[in-house]
MDAnalysis code that builds the backbone (N, CA, C; Angstrom):
import MDAnalysis as mda
import numpy as np

u = mda.Universe.empty(447, n_residues=149, atom_resindex=np.repeat(np.arange(149), 3), trajectory=True)
u.add_TopologyAttr("name", ["N", "CA", "C"] * 149)
u.add_TopologyAttr("resid", np.arange(1, 150))
u.add_TopologyAttr("resname", ["UNK", "UNK", "UNK", "UNK", "UNK", "UNK", "UNK", "UNK", "UNK", "UNK", "UNK", "UNK", "UNK", "UNK", "UNK", "UNK", "UNK", "UNK", "UNK", "UNK", "UNK", "UNK", "UNK", "UNK", "UNK", "UNK", "UNK", "UNK", "UNK", "UNK", "UNK", "UNK", "UNK", "UNK", "UNK", "UNK", "UNK", "UNK", "UNK", "UNK", "UNK", "UNK", "UNK", "UNK", "UNK", "UNK", "UNK", "UNK", "UNK", "UNK", "UNK", "UNK", "UNK", "UNK", "UNK", "UNK", "UNK", "UNK", "UNK", "UNK", "UNK", "UNK", "UNK", "UNK", "UNK", "UNK", "UNK", "UNK", "UNK", "UNK", "UNK", "UNK", "UNK", "UNK", "UNK", "UNK", "UNK", "UNK", "UNK", "UNK", "UNK", "UNK", "UNK", "UNK", "UNK", "UNK", "UNK", "UNK", "UNK", "UNK", "UNK", "UNK", "UNK", "UNK", "UNK", "UNK", "UNK", "UNK", "UNK", "UNK", "UNK", "UNK", "UNK", "UNK", "UNK", "UNK", "UNK", "UNK", "UNK", "UNK", "UNK", "UNK", "UNK", "UNK", "UNK", "UNK", "UNK", "UNK", "UNK", "UNK", "UNK", "UNK", "UNK", "UNK", "UNK", "UNK", "UNK", "UNK", "UNK", "UNK", "UNK", "UNK", "UNK", "UNK", "UNK", "UNK", "UNK", "UNK", "UNK", "UNK", "UNK", "UNK", "UNK", "UNK", "UNK", "UNK", "UNK", "UNK", "UNK"])
u.atoms.positions = np.array([
    [83.038, 337.793, 118.611],
    [82.139, 338.822, 118.587],
    [80.902, 338.374, 117.796],
    [79.642, 338.517, 118.580],
    [78.477, 337.925, 118.027],
    [77.605, 339.107, 117.560],
    [76.788, 338.921, 116.474],
    [75.769, 339.838, 115.836],
    [74.629, 339.317, 115.514],
    [73.684, 340.105, 115.582],
    [72.059, 339.670, 115.113],
    [71.912, 340.570, 113.787],
    [71.398, 340.056, 112.797],
    [70.791, 340.568, 111.716],
    [69.290, 340.132, 111.324],
    [68.236, 341.077, 111.142],
    [67.095, 340.865, 110.830],
    [66.630, 341.644, 109.647],
    [65.607, 341.012, 109.106],
    [65.138, 341.779, 107.929],
    [64.020, 340.845, 107.159],
    [63.370, 341.650, 106.228],
    [62.412, 340.964, 105.398],
    [62.514, 341.663, 103.953],
    [62.257, 340.830, 103.047],
    [62.323, 341.128, 101.430],
    [61.024, 340.631, 100.923],
    [60.150, 341.484, 100.187],
    [59.040, 340.917, 99.428],
    [59.390, 340.694, 98.178],
    [59.018, 339.457, 97.671],
    [59.549, 338.912, 96.351],
    [58.419, 338.658, 95.674],
    [58.459, 339.043, 94.401],
    [57.426, 339.029, 93.335],
    [57.362, 337.704, 92.638],
    [57.197, 336.652, 93.539],
    [56.943, 335.306, 92.870],
    [56.345, 334.456, 94.058],
    [55.538, 333.431, 93.365],
    [54.866, 332.664, 94.259],
    [55.707, 331.846, 95.207],
    [55.201, 331.349, 96.448],
    [55.807, 330.745, 97.643],
    [56.868, 329.603, 96.977],
    [56.095, 328.818, 96.477],
    [56.948, 327.306, 95.919],
    [58.168, 327.654, 95.076],
    [57.969, 328.895, 94.146],
    [59.261, 329.225, 93.360],
    [60.279, 329.764, 94.152],
    [59.944, 330.623, 95.235],
    [60.999, 331.094, 96.218],
    [61.623, 330.020, 97.016],
    [60.906, 329.144, 97.660],
    [61.331, 328.019, 98.210],
    [62.380, 327.059, 97.356],
    [61.917, 326.859, 96.092],
    [62.890, 326.101, 95.225],
    [64.280, 326.676, 95.029],
    [63.952, 328.228, 94.776],
    [65.232, 329.048, 94.619],
    [66.256, 329.163, 95.860],
    [65.554, 329.006, 97.241],
    [66.455, 329.181, 98.216],
    [67.066, 327.807, 98.370],
    [66.812, 326.644, 97.702],
    [67.384, 325.323, 97.827],
    [68.175, 325.148, 96.590],
    [68.160, 326.117, 95.576],
    [68.959, 325.902, 94.349],
    [70.463, 326.358, 94.468],
    [71.567, 325.687, 94.340],
    [73.011, 326.225, 94.526],
    [73.265, 327.221, 93.440],
    [72.463, 327.092, 92.237],
    [72.911, 328.133, 91.194],
    [72.430, 329.526, 91.655],
    [71.221, 329.513, 91.917],
    [70.437, 330.539, 92.415],
    [71.264, 331.370, 93.406],
    [71.528, 330.625, 94.598],
    [72.376, 331.008, 95.765],
    [73.727, 331.528, 95.277],
    [74.535, 330.593, 94.571],
    [75.944, 331.274, 93.936],
    [75.804, 332.722, 93.284],
    [74.690, 332.815, 92.638],
    [74.738, 334.008, 91.793],
    [74.238, 335.119, 92.647],
    [73.666, 334.872, 93.797],
    [73.142, 336.096, 94.584],
    [73.806, 336.150, 95.968],
    [74.695, 335.273, 96.372],
    [75.434, 335.583, 97.614],
    [76.745, 336.429, 97.198],
    [76.803, 337.548, 97.717],
    [78.108, 338.512, 97.642],
    [79.387, 337.597, 97.632],
    [80.267, 337.942, 96.594],
    [81.392, 337.248, 96.785],
    [81.450, 335.620, 96.552],
    [80.589, 334.965, 96.265],
    [80.526, 333.639, 96.223],
    [81.276, 333.073, 94.644],
    [82.350, 332.413, 95.174],
    [83.068, 331.911, 94.205],
    [82.714, 330.373, 93.607],
    [82.307, 329.521, 94.568],
    [81.582, 328.327, 94.419],
    [80.612, 327.876, 95.361],
    [79.660, 326.998, 95.029],
    [78.660, 326.485, 95.801],
    [78.209, 325.308, 95.229],
    [78.584, 324.060, 95.990],
    [78.238, 322.876, 95.520],
    [77.633, 321.985, 96.376],
    [76.420, 321.328, 96.000],
    [75.705, 320.362, 96.867],
    [76.566, 319.040, 97.028],
    [76.583, 318.932, 98.245],
    [77.137, 317.503, 98.832],
    [76.133, 316.507, 99.168],
    [75.014, 317.086, 99.456],
    [73.797, 316.237, 99.967],
    [72.560, 317.125, 99.567],
    [71.322, 316.636, 99.838],
    [70.300, 317.663, 99.772],
    [70.182, 318.586, 100.750],
    [70.836, 318.406, 101.902],
    [70.905, 319.556, 102.995],
    [72.465, 320.066, 103.390],
    [73.386, 319.812, 102.300],
    [74.769, 320.083, 102.750],
    [75.379, 320.788, 101.576],
    [76.133, 321.783, 101.765],
    [76.869, 322.370, 100.822],
    [78.125, 322.837, 101.027],
    [79.034, 322.843, 100.190],
    [80.528, 323.477, 100.329],
    [80.526, 324.668, 99.589],
    [81.151, 325.674, 100.296],
    [81.115, 327.032, 99.708],
    [82.479, 327.565, 99.569],
    [82.618, 328.411, 98.672],
    [84.038, 329.388, 98.815],
    [83.559, 330.827, 98.523],
    [83.820, 331.706, 99.483],
    [83.285, 333.044, 99.335],
    [84.424, 333.945, 99.736],
    [84.716, 335.035, 98.791],
    [85.806, 336.094, 98.837],
    [84.870, 337.360, 99.404],
    [85.484, 337.881, 100.594],
    [84.876, 339.113, 101.330],
    [85.824, 340.208, 101.524],
    [85.494, 341.371, 101.421],
    [86.338, 342.367, 101.932],
    [85.609, 343.076, 103.067],
    [86.419, 343.192, 104.083],
    [85.744, 343.884, 105.464],
    [86.735, 344.836, 105.730],
    [86.491, 346.067, 105.679],
    [87.402, 347.266, 105.735],
    [88.749, 346.931, 105.181],
    [89.814, 346.763, 105.618],
    [91.041, 346.593, 104.918],
    [91.495, 345.138, 104.597],
    [90.857, 344.166, 105.088],
    [91.092, 343.020, 104.886],
    [90.046, 342.196, 103.907],
    [90.801, 341.569, 103.063],
    [90.176, 340.710, 102.092],
    [90.461, 339.250, 102.329],
    [89.487, 338.512, 102.419],
    [89.664, 337.084, 102.762],
    [88.889, 336.080, 101.925],
    [89.567, 334.989, 101.768],
    [88.614, 333.840, 101.144],
    [88.405, 332.723, 101.992],
    [87.006, 332.739, 102.273],
    [86.522, 331.840, 103.390],
    [86.150, 330.500, 102.509],
    [86.487, 329.381, 103.111],
    [86.052, 328.001, 102.669],
    [85.150, 327.545, 103.885],
    [83.985, 327.017, 103.572],
    [83.053, 326.622, 104.578],
    [82.094, 325.540, 104.243],
    [81.269, 325.181, 105.182],
    [80.418, 324.429, 104.972],
    [78.963, 324.893, 105.523],
    [77.870, 324.612, 104.592],
    [76.520, 325.167, 104.995],
    [75.644, 323.871, 104.998],
    [74.838, 323.931, 106.124],
    [73.851, 323.093, 106.471],
    [72.534, 323.394, 106.431],
    [71.580, 322.798, 105.848],
    [69.965, 323.215, 106.064],
    [69.454, 322.169, 107.159],
    [68.591, 322.829, 108.205],
    [68.097, 322.155, 108.975],
    [66.762, 322.360, 109.396],
    [65.927, 321.789, 110.082],
    [64.585, 322.247, 110.499],
    [63.673, 322.515, 109.347],
    [63.900, 321.802, 108.262],
    [63.313, 321.987, 106.875],
    [61.500, 321.714, 107.244],
    [61.096, 322.724, 106.719],
    [59.373, 322.596, 106.873],
    [59.030, 323.430, 105.484],
    [59.366, 322.336, 104.392],
    [58.952, 323.034, 102.955],
    [57.341, 323.239, 102.849],
    [57.155, 324.220, 102.095],
    [57.889, 325.224, 101.414],
    [57.869, 326.448, 102.442],
    [57.747, 326.284, 103.659],
    [57.575, 327.742, 104.656],
    [58.871, 328.248, 105.350],
    [59.713, 327.402, 105.778],
    [60.805, 327.683, 106.551],
    [61.954, 326.645, 106.547],
    [63.196, 327.280, 106.977],
    [64.328, 326.517, 107.284],
    [65.309, 327.207, 108.086],
    [66.311, 326.415, 108.740],
    [67.418, 327.052, 109.335],
    [68.683, 326.562, 108.528],
    [69.254, 327.720, 108.191],
    [70.634, 327.604, 107.442],
    [71.838, 328.043, 108.358],
    [72.653, 327.149, 108.713],
    [73.842, 327.119, 109.300],
    [75.004, 326.994, 108.555],
    [76.226, 327.674, 108.940],
    [77.428, 327.493, 108.265],
    [78.497, 328.059, 108.874],
    [79.519, 327.707, 108.744],
    [80.667, 327.974, 109.190],
    [82.029, 328.108, 108.043],
    [82.817, 329.359, 108.178],
    [83.831, 329.319, 107.048],
    [85.131, 329.808, 107.882],
    [86.267, 329.323, 107.269],
    [87.730, 329.658, 107.730],
    [88.306, 330.531, 106.675],
    [88.611, 331.503, 107.123],
    [89.455, 332.551, 106.248],
    [90.765, 332.537, 106.544],
    [91.643, 331.563, 106.941],
    [92.829, 331.570, 107.190],
    [93.211, 332.473, 108.295],
    [94.289, 333.264, 107.994],
    [94.967, 334.340, 108.928],
    [93.781, 335.286, 109.250],
    [92.756, 335.610, 108.389],
    [91.945, 336.612, 108.725],
    [90.827, 336.088, 109.769],
    [90.777, 335.088, 110.025],
    [89.995, 334.536, 111.066],
    [88.943, 333.573, 110.439],
    [87.706, 333.639, 110.948],
    [86.594, 332.729, 110.969],
    [85.302, 333.361, 111.019],
    [84.212, 332.876, 110.420],
    [82.760, 333.345, 110.668],
    [82.148, 332.079, 110.662],
    [81.104, 332.080, 111.697],
    [80.166, 331.022, 111.851],
    [78.889, 331.746, 112.315],
    [77.622, 330.879, 111.982],
    [76.406, 331.311, 112.296],
    [75.399, 330.804, 111.495],
    [74.042, 331.276, 111.842],
    [72.977, 330.709, 111.138],
    [71.811, 331.649, 110.838],
    [70.850, 331.293, 110.187],
    [69.439, 332.075, 110.001],
    [68.453, 331.388, 109.973],
    [67.404, 331.790, 110.560],
    [66.001, 331.214, 110.432],
    [65.312, 332.041, 109.398],
    [64.967, 331.291, 108.261],
    [64.301, 331.873, 107.247],
    [62.811, 331.424, 106.979],
    [61.963, 332.214, 106.837],
    [60.421, 331.928, 107.008],
    [59.894, 332.610, 105.721],
    [59.012, 331.682, 105.020],
    [58.484, 332.471, 103.892],
    [56.842, 332.360, 104.051],
    [56.314, 333.583, 103.592],
    [54.820, 333.756, 103.857],
    [54.265, 334.235, 102.610],
    [52.981, 333.623, 102.222],
    [52.499, 333.868, 101.175],
    [51.737, 335.262, 101.210],
    [51.831, 336.140, 100.323],
    [51.511, 337.425, 100.224],
    [50.632, 337.726, 98.814],
    [49.512, 337.071, 98.623],
    [48.668, 336.991, 97.532],
    [49.345, 335.875, 96.621],
    [48.734, 335.750, 95.594],
    [49.061, 334.674, 94.530],
    [50.452, 334.703, 94.011],
    [51.027, 335.715, 93.841],
    [52.183, 335.983, 93.150],
    [53.144, 336.717, 93.785],
    [52.989, 336.642, 95.099],
    [54.327, 337.193, 95.905],
    [54.287, 336.624, 97.191],
    [55.887, 336.672, 97.774],
    [56.178, 335.892, 98.874],
    [56.933, 336.945, 99.840],
    [56.642, 336.779, 101.232],
    [57.535, 337.697, 101.985],
    [58.587, 336.901, 102.730],
    [59.790, 337.030, 102.514],
    [60.905, 336.304, 103.346],
    [61.376, 337.150, 104.259],
    [61.310, 336.516, 105.666],
    [61.912, 337.190, 106.638],
    [62.979, 336.146, 107.153],
    [63.947, 336.780, 107.636],
    [65.212, 336.414, 108.089],
    [65.586, 337.089, 109.559],
    [66.211, 335.951, 110.308],
    [66.759, 336.397, 111.821],
    [68.218, 335.498, 111.591],
    [69.131, 336.482, 111.559],
    [70.519, 335.730, 111.316],
    [71.353, 336.057, 112.599],
    [72.290, 334.895, 113.023],
    [73.041, 335.142, 114.237],
    [74.624, 334.721, 113.545],
    [75.446, 335.566, 113.889],
    [76.856, 335.303, 113.361],
    [77.905, 335.601, 114.485],
    [78.975, 334.987, 114.320],
    [80.080, 335.155, 115.354],
    [81.196, 335.067, 114.302],
    [81.947, 336.088, 114.680],
    [83.330, 336.184, 114.055],
    [84.532, 336.206, 114.916],
    [85.716, 335.739, 114.495],
    [86.911, 335.855, 115.415],
    [88.027, 335.993, 114.760],
    [89.296, 336.224, 115.156],
    [90.384, 336.385, 114.513],
    [90.817, 337.550, 114.211],
    [91.485, 337.953, 112.985],
    [91.803, 339.472, 112.579],
    [90.637, 340.200, 112.228],
    [89.527, 339.576, 111.666],
    [88.412, 340.156, 111.446],
    [87.584, 340.995, 112.659],
    [87.701, 340.222, 113.642],
    [87.065, 340.582, 115.036],
    [87.626, 341.787, 115.642],
    [88.864, 342.000, 115.132],
    [89.791, 343.191, 115.654],
    [89.467, 344.417, 114.908],
    [88.604, 344.289, 113.870],
    [88.238, 345.537, 112.899],
    [87.267, 346.324, 113.842],
    [86.655, 345.742, 114.826],
    [85.754, 346.498, 115.579],
    [84.127, 346.126, 115.301],
    [83.337, 346.146, 116.150],
    [81.785, 345.677, 116.005],
    [81.223, 346.615, 115.176],
    [81.484, 347.742, 114.913],
    [80.585, 348.766, 114.163],
    [80.928, 348.476, 112.609],
    [82.236, 348.174, 112.149],
    [82.591, 348.011, 110.979],
    [82.026, 346.520, 110.516],
    [82.137, 345.707, 111.344],
    [81.678, 344.214, 111.142],
    [80.157, 344.390, 110.962],
    [79.366, 344.906, 112.029],
    [77.931, 345.067, 111.880],
    [77.367, 345.371, 110.565],
    [78.127, 346.831, 110.374],
    [77.417, 347.464, 109.119],
    [77.890, 346.775, 107.660],
    [79.001, 346.038, 107.798],
    [79.508, 345.252, 106.666],
    [78.477, 344.046, 106.364],
    [78.180, 343.399, 107.604],
    [77.340, 342.229, 107.700],
    [75.820, 342.492, 106.999],
    [75.387, 343.723, 107.630],
    [74.200, 344.339, 107.396],
    [74.073, 344.637, 105.803],
    [74.993, 345.118, 105.164],
    [75.011, 345.595, 103.929],
    [75.115, 344.151, 103.019],
    [76.131, 343.233, 103.481],
    [76.082, 342.017, 102.618],
    [74.696, 341.204, 102.629],
    [74.140, 341.075, 103.778],
    [72.599, 340.414, 103.833],
    [71.721, 341.307, 103.049],
    [71.730, 342.728, 103.098],
    [70.765, 343.448, 102.265],
    [71.033, 343.119, 100.793],
    [72.381, 343.034, 100.492],
    [72.613, 342.845, 98.908],
    [72.116, 341.481, 98.532],
    [72.541, 340.385, 99.403],
    [71.980, 339.000, 98.981],
    [70.233, 339.081, 98.912],
    [69.552, 339.552, 99.713],
    [68.218, 339.408, 99.849],
    [67.738, 340.149, 98.775],
    [68.194, 341.530, 98.343],
    [67.575, 342.150, 97.159],
    [68.106, 341.572, 95.954],
    [69.271, 340.881, 95.578],
    [69.558, 340.124, 94.620],
    [68.755, 338.898, 94.290],
    [68.679, 338.303, 95.706],
    [67.930, 337.027, 95.300],
    [66.467, 337.643, 94.823],
    [65.840, 338.607, 95.581],
    [64.367, 338.825, 95.277],
    [64.398, 339.261, 93.652],
    [65.368, 340.084, 93.130],
    [65.548, 340.324, 91.826],
    [65.487, 339.137, 90.783],
    [66.490, 338.164, 91.177],
    [66.542, 337.069, 90.339],
    [65.315, 336.008, 90.426],
    [64.760, 335.960, 91.382],
    [63.695, 335.069, 91.732],
    [62.383, 335.664, 91.169],
    [62.039, 336.973, 91.511],
    [61.000, 337.849, 91.112],
    [60.974, 338.528, 89.697],
    [62.173, 338.523, 89.198],
    [62.475, 339.237, 87.951],
    [62.089, 338.605, 86.851],
])
């Protein structure tokens, strides 16, 4: 089952600072909902463990994240795939674009596509879509507070 999530967040920080935070595993680990670990394997590859609860299913996803199409400090594509054992899998990516909004603010826009399968996909598209949007919203508002706060 595929879904698309788009949005934007205004962050009270200069563009370069936001770019650096988007590439900082400690910042990402602190702001990704349910993230247990996030380790850099190379400048463009990370390994992650995330625990998520979607409806009645709670699963631990182990996955790989890759950064592509890097255009520092303005945009990149983040792609990932996670396996949650019996719960299923999730894979997808997001195009992230940063635009300067004055000297001390940045607008972060994202367009994400995700595909889920297994038991999670059986929960129904409405629940998965609302949970995904909620998690994306939590990440970007938490990221904005951490970087701009």
